N, C-alpha and C positions, 0 to 999 in steps of 0.2 A: 559675204553677206555673213553676218549673225542673224538670230532669231532668238527672241526671247519668250517663255513661258513661266510660269507661277500659278502658285495658288496661296492661300493663306498665310501658309508654313514657310514657301521653300519659293525662289525664282531660281531660273536656268537660262544659261547661255548654249546658243547651240549654233556653229558654224557651218554654214552648206560646204568650206571646203573639208574635206574628208568625213560629214555628218559629223563631226568631234565637238565633242563637251567643254566648253569654254568656261566655264562658270558654275557654280555651287554655292549659293547664298542664304545661309541657314542665319537665325537670330542676330543678324547682323553682320555674321562675320562670313569669309570668304574661305572654303575648306579645299576646292582645287586649286593645285598646283597652276600661274600661271603663265608659266613656261621664263625662261630665261637660257640665251646666248651663252651664257657662262658655263651651266652645266646642260640644261637639255630644253630645248624651244617646244618640244609636245607639253599637250596637258592630259587628254584623255585618247589617240590614236585610234582607230577600229584598223584590225590585226584581218584581211581578206586580200586574197585566197590561201595565203599560208602563213602561219606564224612563227618568226623566227625566223633561220638564217636555210639559204640552201648549202648542201655541199657543191663549192665550185663555182656557186651564185646561178646554178641552172637546173634544171630537170628536162625529164626527157620523157614526150608521150607520144605516141601511137609513131614512135621509132622520131621523131623529131627534137630536136635539144631548141629548147625557149631558155631564155634570162629572165629572171625575177628578182626584184632588190629586197631586200630584206621588211618582212613584214607585210609582203606584196602593195597593191598598189593604190587599195582604195582612200588609204591613209590623205593622198594625196590628188585624190580626183575631185569633182563638184559634184554633190549629189544637187536634185529634187526635191524640192518639197512638193507632197503631193496631198496633204492634209495638215491641217494648223485649226485647233483651238486652242481655251485661256491655257488648257494644262496637259496638252500634248501637240508630238509633231513630228511628220512622219518624213524620213528622205526617202528618197529612190537613186540608185545606180544600177545601169544598162550596162551591158556590153558594147562596145564602139570598136572602132579602128582601131584606137591605142591599146584599150586591154587586149583586143585579138590578135595583136603582134606577141605579148608573154604571157598571153594565156585565151588557149583556143578553145574557147566556151561560151555558147550563148548563154547568158543568168539575167535575173534581175536580185539585187541586194535590197531589201528594204528594213530600214533601220526606223524603228518607233522609239520613241522616248513618252514616256507615261508619268506623270504626278497623282500621288496618294498620299496625303495627308504630309509629311516630311521626307517620303523615300521618294525617289527616283529609278523607274525600271528602263532596263536599255535591254527592247527586245529585237534578236535580227531574226529575218527570214530571208531564205536563200532558197529562188528558185531557179530551177535548171531547164533551161528554152531546148536545150541541142536534143539531136536524135539520137544519141548515145548517153552514156553515163558521163557525170559530171563529178571532181575529185579536186575537192578543196579543204580549208584548214579555217576557222576562223576564230577571233578572240578580243578581249578587251583588255588595253592597255591603260586603265584612268589612276592619275597621278595624285595624290593628298598632300597639301603642306602639313610637314613635320619637321620641325614644331609649329604649333597653331599660333602662338605668342612671341614674340622677341625675347621673352626674358625666361624663356625655355629650351631648355637642350632635347638634342634628338635621342640620345640614350635615356631620355625621362620618359620612352614611352615603348609601347608594346604590341605585339599583333597576340591578340587569344583566337583559337577558335573554338568553334560552337561543340565541340568532343576530345576526350583523350585520344590520341594517338601514338604508337609504335612505329613509326616507319621513318625511312630514310630520302633524303634529297638526293637529285639526280644532280652527275657530278659534272662540272661545265669543262671540255677541256681548254689546254692553253690556249686554241683558235677559235676558243668559244661555242663549239657545238656542245649539244647535248648529250650523256651519254648513258646507256643504260644502265651502268654501274652504279646506284648510290650508298651516299656516305650515311654513316646513321645523327641519325638528327633528332626524334621522338624518341622519348624512352616512357610510354604512359603517361604524356605529359602535352598541355595545350597551346603552352605560351612559348612565346619566341621573341626574347627582349631586344630590343633594336639597338645598333651598334655597330658602326662601319665597319670594323674587322670584317664582322659576319661576311659585308661584303667584296673586299678583300680578297677573303676568302675563297669565295663561292661567284661574284660576278653577280649572276640573277640565282636564287632561290627555287627550285623547281621541286613540284611534288605531284606524282599522279596517284589518283586512285585513294586517294583520302576517306575518309569515314564521315567527315565534317563538311557538313554546306554552307557554313558561314565564318566570317573571321573580322574581328573587329581590331581598328587601329587604336589605339588608346593614350593618354596621358595619365603616367602615374599620378600628378600632381591633383589633376582639374578632372581626370575623367570624359573630356574631350575628345572629340575624335570623330569615324567614320563605321560605319556595320555594312559588309557586303555581304549579299547572298552571292552563292555562287553556285545554287544547287543548279546537277546536270551536268558541270564542264569535267571532263574526268582530268585535265591539268590545274594545278594553282600555281602560280609566280609569284615572286615577289623580289625588287629591285628597285636598287637606287645609284647615286654614283657615291662613292663615298667624300662626304662634306656637304652634300647637297644635301639645302631643306625640305626634302619631299621624298616621297616613298612612292611607291609605285605596287598595286595589289591587282594581280593580272587571273584572270580566269579566261583559259585554255581549250578551244575545242580542236587542238592538234600542237605539235610543236618542232624545234627546228630538228634538222637533219643531224645526224651522228655522222663521224670518220667513215663507218660503215655502209653507209648508206646507196644504195644502188642508182639513185638518181632516178630511177622512174618512179612518175609521178603516184600511180596506181599503187603499189608498193611501199611508200611513204609512211614511218611512222606516225599513227593517228591521224592519218588521214580519213576524210568524211568519203564514201559512197554514196553519190544522190544519183536516183535513175531517170532517164525523161521524163518530162512534163512535172518531176516531183517538188515537194516543196521539203526542207528542212528549216527550223525554228529552235532559237535559244534565248535565254537571256539571263538577264540579274540584277541586281538591286542596288542601289546605294542607299544608306539612310545615315544623313548628319548628325554626332551625337553633341549636345551643349555643353558647356562647363556644368559641374555638377547632375547632370542627369541619371 
C-alpha cells in the first residue's frame, strides 16, 4: 500500500513494502527513478541488517551459520505505519519468525520520513530488544532520474561534493566484493563527471571517511538535480547500470564483505555493535533542485 505526504513545496509517496520511497515530486517534476525491469526495479530500498553482499551469502554468529540475501531483508518486508501527519510518516518493522531464521536478534527498525520545505529527511532508528549485543549495518539506496529531461544525456550531469577531496575509491573485485584497497580518484577536487565508462570500470564507486557531508547531482545545462546530505555516514556510494537513465546516491553505515572476511558477523567491516535495550539513529536528507535554481 502506498502512502502520500506533502507540503506546499513537495509531494512524496512511500510504500509499506520496504518502507521505500516511491516518488518525489517537486515543481511538477518527478525526481525519483520509477523502476523498470529492463534496468532495475528498485527505487530507494532500505538496506538492513546488512549493506551489500556477504561472502558465500552467509555469516556466522555464536557458532551458527545464517544465510542472508544481499542488502538484507528490510526491502522485502511489510512495514507497519505507526504515525502519520500531512508532512510526516513513520514505519516500524519488528523481528518475527521469518527474520529470526536469517537474523537471530530481537529488534525494531523505525523509519520516519519528514518534509521540511522542499527537503525530505529519512530517519532511521534501530532498537536492540535482545538480551545481548546486536550487530547490524544500515543504509539508503535512492535512485534519481538522470537525465531528468528526455532531450538531455547522462554525460551532461555531474556529482559535486561540498568539500575538495584527496581520496581513493574502494576497488571492487571481479566477484563484486568491496576491497580494502583503493584506486586514486580525487586529487584535491570535488567533481565527478558522470559517464557510463566510470561504472564499466568500477561497477559501484565506494568511498569511505570523506570530509564531505553533501553530494549534489546536477545537470550542466539546467542546474536541475538533487542534493543529498549524508552527514554521519562513514561510507558513500554511487551506482548505476551502464546505459540506464538513473544514478543512485547511497549513504551507508556498513559495507560489503571482502574476499578476506572471516564470515563472523561481529568481525564484519563497518558493522555496528548495539548493546542490549539501546538505540542507534542516523539519517539523510534529499533536496530536489529545479531548473535554474
